[in-house]
C-alpha positions in Angstrom: 90.0 77.9 101.8 91.0 80.6 99.3 93.9 83.1 99.0 91.5 85.9 100.0 91.0 84.2 103.4 94.5 85.1 104.4 96.1 87.5 101.9 94.9 91.1 101.6 96.1 93.7 99.0 98.0 95.6 101.7 100.2 92.6 102.3 101.4 92.3 98.7 104.9 93.8 98.0 105.5 93.8 94.3 109.1 95.1 94.5 110.9 93.7 97.5 113.8 96.0 98.4 115.6 93.3 100.4 118.3 91.4 98.6 118.6 88.5 101.1 116.3 86.0 102.7 116.3 87.5 106.2 115.5 91.0 104.9 112.7 89.7 102.6 111.1 87.9 105.5 111.4 91.0 107.7 110.0 93.2 104.9 106.9 90.9 104.5 106.2 90.5 108.2 106.5 94.3 108.6 104.0 94.7 105.7 101.6 92.4 107.6 101.9 94.5 110.7 101.3 97.7 108.8 98.0 96.2 107.5 96.8 95.2 111.0 97.4 91.5 110.3 99.9 91.3 113.1 100.6 93.4 116.2 103.7 95.6 115.4 105.2 94.7 118.8 105.4 91.1 117.6 107.4 91.7 114.4 110.9 90.9 115.8 109.6 87.8 117.6 107.8 86.5 114.5 110.8 87.3 112.2 113.1 85.4 114.6 110.8 82.4 114.7 110.6 82.4 110.9 114.4 82.6 110.6 114.8 79.7 113.1 112.4 77.7 110.9 114.5 78.6 107.8 117.7 77.5 109.6 116.2 74.1 110.3 115.3 73.6 106.6 114.7 75.9 103.7 111.2 76.8 102.5 112.7 77.6 99.1 111.2 74.6 97.4 112.6 75.5 93.9 111.2 76.9 90.6 111.8 80.5 91.9 109.5 80.2 94.9 109.7 80.1 98.7 107.0 79.8 101.2 108.3 80.6 104.7 105.7 79.8 107.4 105.4 79.6 111.1 102.8 78.9 113.9 103.3 81.2 116.8 101.4 82.3 120.0 101.6 86.0 119.1 99.6 85.4 115.9 95.9 86.0 116.4 94.6 84.8 113.0 95.9 83.2 109.9 97.5 85.8 107.7 99.8 85.8 104.7 101.8 88.1 102.4 103.3 87.9 98.9 106.6 89.5 97.9 108.1 89.7 94.4 111.8 90.2 93.7 112.9 91.1 90.1 116.5 90.3 90.8 116.0 87.2 92.8 116.9 86.2 96.4 119.1 83.4 97.7 116.8 81.3 99.9 119.1 78.3 99.7 116.3 76.7 97.7 116.3 73.0 97.0 117.2 73.6 93.3 119.9 76.2 94.3 118.3 78.8 92.1 117.2 82.3 93.2 113.7 82.9 94.5 111.5 85.5 92.8 108.2 84.9 94.5 107.9 84.7 98.3 104.6 83.7 100.1 104.7 83.9 103.9 102.1 82.3 106.1 101.6 83.0 109.8 99.2 80.9 111.8 98.1 80.8 115.5 99.4 77.9 117.5 96.8 75.1 117.7 95.3 75.8 114.3 97.1 73.0 112.5 94.3 72.1 110.1 93.8 75.8 109.0 97.6 76.1 108.5 97.7 73.0 106.4 94.7 74.1 104.3 96.4 77.5 103.6 99.6 75.8 102.7 97.7 73.5 100.3 96.2 76.6 98.6 99.6 78.1 98.1 101.3 74.9 96.9 98.5 73.9 94.6 98.8 77.2 92.7 102.6 77.5 92.8 103.1 74.2 91.1 101.6 75.7 88.0 104.2 77.2 85.7 101.8 79.7 84.2 100.8 81.0 87.6 104.4 81.4 88.7 105.3 83.2 85.5 102.3 85.5 85.7 103.1 86.4 89.3 106.7 87.3 88.4 105.3 89.7 85.8 102.7 91.4 88.0 103.7 94.9 88.8 100.9 96.1 91.1 99.3 94.6 94.2 96.0 94.7 92.3 97.4 92.4 89.5 98.7 90.0 92.1 95.4 89.9 93.8 93.6 89.3 90.5 95.9 86.3 89.9 95.2 85.0 93.3 91.4 85.4 92.6 91.8 83.5 89.3 93.7 80.7 91.1 90.9 80.5 93.7 88.2 80.3 90.9 90.1 77.7 89.0 90.4 75.5 92.2 86.6 75.0 92.4 
């Protein structure tokens, strides 16, 4: 699996306007609905499911990154979004530091293997310091997508 299998340019937000976790999640889920990755009528339901997931344990795993994810019956296909925050967002990350890069992943229920494969793609790349640093510096969706393409090519 590759980033391009679930992240499209329209679902990249290089300047998140939200200053808190809940707002950032809503902003990214809304971006997915605007690109057709999610039915707009499902936005509130998906956001609430993601926030419930966050309340049971943070997806801010440290090093300036969070990866909120959920499996839900309203999701038709695996989709993801990327958001960048220049000022940082409190995600209650494990290292207690702000988050600058947010990847969200939405999967249909019953697609556990596909969900795990996508999470592996995200985590494999995000463990690399150079990748995280480059993402933080990206200032257009095209630059973010180019970095994702590079990460996909390097994973071969």
